[in-house]
Backbone as CSV, one residue per row, in Angstrom:
resi,resn,N_x,N_y,N_z,CA_x,CA_y,CA_z,C_x,C_y,C_z
1,MET,-57.973,58.870,-101.327,-57.524,57.623,-101.474,-56.305,57.175,-100.772
2,LYS,-55.412,58.125,-100.621,-54.137,57.797,-99.834,-54.419,57.585,-98.450
3,ALA,-55.437,58.513,-97.908,-55.754,58.244,-96.373,-56.467,56.818,-96.250
4,ASP,-57.299,56.441,-97.154,-57.934,55.089,-97.144,-56.735,54.028,-96.958
5,TYR,-55.732,54.151,-97.861,-54.692,53.204,-97.909,-54.031,53.018,-96.602
6,VAL,-53.606,54.324,-96.094,-52.733,54.380,-94.798,-53.735,53.813,-93.627
7,SER,-55.113,54.192,-93.650,-56.094,53.792,-92.657,-55.975,52.262,-92.626
8,ASN,-56.141,51.591,-93.695,-56.160,50.225,-93.848,-54.887,49.433,-93.308
9,LYS,-53.810,50.103,-93.748,-52.487,49.511,-93.338,-52.184,49.685,-91.733
10,TYR,-52.777,50.723,-91.236,-52.605,50.906,-89.810,-53.800,51.138,-89.183
11,PRO,-54.771,50.045,-88.982,-56.069,50.190,-88.538,-56.279,50.770,-87.071
12,HIS,-55.233,50.837,-86.318,-55.388,51.444,-84.951,-55.001,52.943,-84.760
13,ALA,-54.493,53.327,-85.964,-53.965,54.731,-85.844,-55.042,55.770,-86.293
14,LEU,-54.838,56.957,-85.809,-55.717,58.034,-86.317,-55.048,58.503,-87.561
15,VAL,-55.844,58.550,-88.585,-55.249,59.058,-89.993,-56.287,60.228,-90.468
16,ILE,-55.597,61.388,-90.674,-56.354,62.484,-91.035,-55.937,62.799,-92.525
17,GLY,-56.804,62.794,-93.393,-56.471,63.180,-94.875,-57.296,64.367,-95.259
18,ALA,-56.700,65.245,-96.217,-57.223,66.515,-96.791,-57.126,66.372,-98.285
19,ASP,-57.928,67.505,-98.714,-57.826,67.541,-100.263,-57.886,69.098,-100.436
20,THR,-57.731,69.538,-101.773,-57.722,70.923,-102.072,-58.881,71.160,-103.109
21,ILE,-59.575,72.210,-102.795,-60.603,72.693,-103.695,-60.420,74.045,-104.357
22,VAL,-60.400,74.272,-105.636,-60.431,75.640,-106.175,-61.698,76.080,-106.821
23,PHE,-62.099,77.244,-106.291,-63.227,78.000,-106.568,-62.930,79.172,-107.575
24,LEU,-63.753,79.242,-108.786,-63.382,80.259,-109.775,-64.833,80.671,-110.113
25,LYS,-65.319,81.867,-109.932,-66.636,82.369,-110.474,-67.787,81.464,-109.930
26,LYS,-67.807,81.102,-108.667,-68.879,80.335,-108.167,-68.915,78.797,-108.725
27,GLN,-67.708,78.363,-109.226,-67.691,76.957,-109.756,-66.505,76.412,-109.162
28,ILE,-66.631,75.110,-108.708,-65.430,74.197,-108.216,-64.858,73.668,-109.436
29,LEU,-63.487,73.903,-109.449,-62.660,73.200,-110.545,-62.079,71.930,-110.000
30,ASN,-62.410,70.979,-110.728,-61.826,69.432,-110.196,-60.330,69.458,-110.697
31,LYS,-59.702,68.489,-109.975,-58.154,68.187,-110.324,-58.049,67.835,-111.772
32,PRO,-57.082,68.464,-112.497,-56.885,68.055,-113.829,-56.507,66.574,-113.974
33,ILE,-56.811,65.896,-114.879,-56.413,64.514,-115.067,-55.273,64.254,-115.967
34,ASN,-54.739,65.435,-116.690,-53.771,65.296,-117.556,-53.123,66.654,-117.809
35,ASN,-52.110,66.684,-118.505,-51.350,67.978,-118.750,-52.156,69.016,-119.513
36,SER,-53.064,68.538,-120.511,-53.766,69.501,-121.331,-54.921,70.065,-120.488
37,GLN,-55.499,69.391,-119.581,-56.379,69.897,-118.618,-55.775,70.994,-117.714
38,ALA,-54.567,70.636,-117.131,-53.880,71.512,-116.292,-53.598,72.801,-116.816
39,LYS,-53.123,72.791,-118.244,-52.907,73.971,-118.894,-54.199,74.799,-119.032
40,LYS,-55.218,74.106,-119.363,-56.593,74.739,-119.616,-56.890,75.555,-118.240
41,MET,-56.746,74.904,-117.176,-57.212,75.200,-115.809,-56.176,76.487,-115.530
42,LEU,-54.871,76.358,-115.645,-54.068,77.538,-115.390,-54.384,78.742,-116.276
43,SER,-54.916,78.493,-117.563,-55.297,79.634,-118.398,-56.618,80.324,-117.847
44,LEU,-57.478,79.597,-117.339,-58.681,79.999,-116.726,-58.487,80.844,-115.476
45,LEU,-57.565,80.363,-114.802,-57.272,81.036,-113.570,-56.362,82.431,-113.635
46,SER,-55.642,82.389,-114.750,-54.656,83.527,-114.997,-55.292,84.783,-114.903
47,GLY,-55.035,85.679,-114.008,-55.592,87.195,-114.036,-57.100,87.178,-113.519
48,GLU,-57.445,86.091,-112.926,-58.754,85.999,-112.501,-58.595,85.815,-110.816
49,THR,-59.672,86.500,-110.089,-59.565,86.217,-108.689,-60.275,84.767,-108.468
50,HIS,-59.527,84.054,-107.680,-60.039,82.655,-107.404,-59.635,82.196,-105.865
51,HIS,-60.201,81.235,-105.438,-59.959,80.875,-103.908,-59.572,79.373,-104.032
52,VAL,-58.467,79.055,-103.154,-58.123,77.692,-102.912,-58.180,77.333,-101.598
53,TYR,-58.824,76.224,-101.243,-59.115,75.671,-100.093,-58.432,74.396,-99.682
54,THR,-57.694,74.129,-98.672,-57.216,72.876,-98.307,-57.883,72.352,-97.043
């Protein structure tokens, strides 16, 4: 969303946007939308092998 905003503000500029994805046990974890979900995600990740890609 941020890249879309900047791209619209500067239409002649090259804008590169990126996001981060977390994989745990062949599952993609979406970004938490509140503190409760964030705590739950951290609990799931704790002590487990997971991969983070940006």
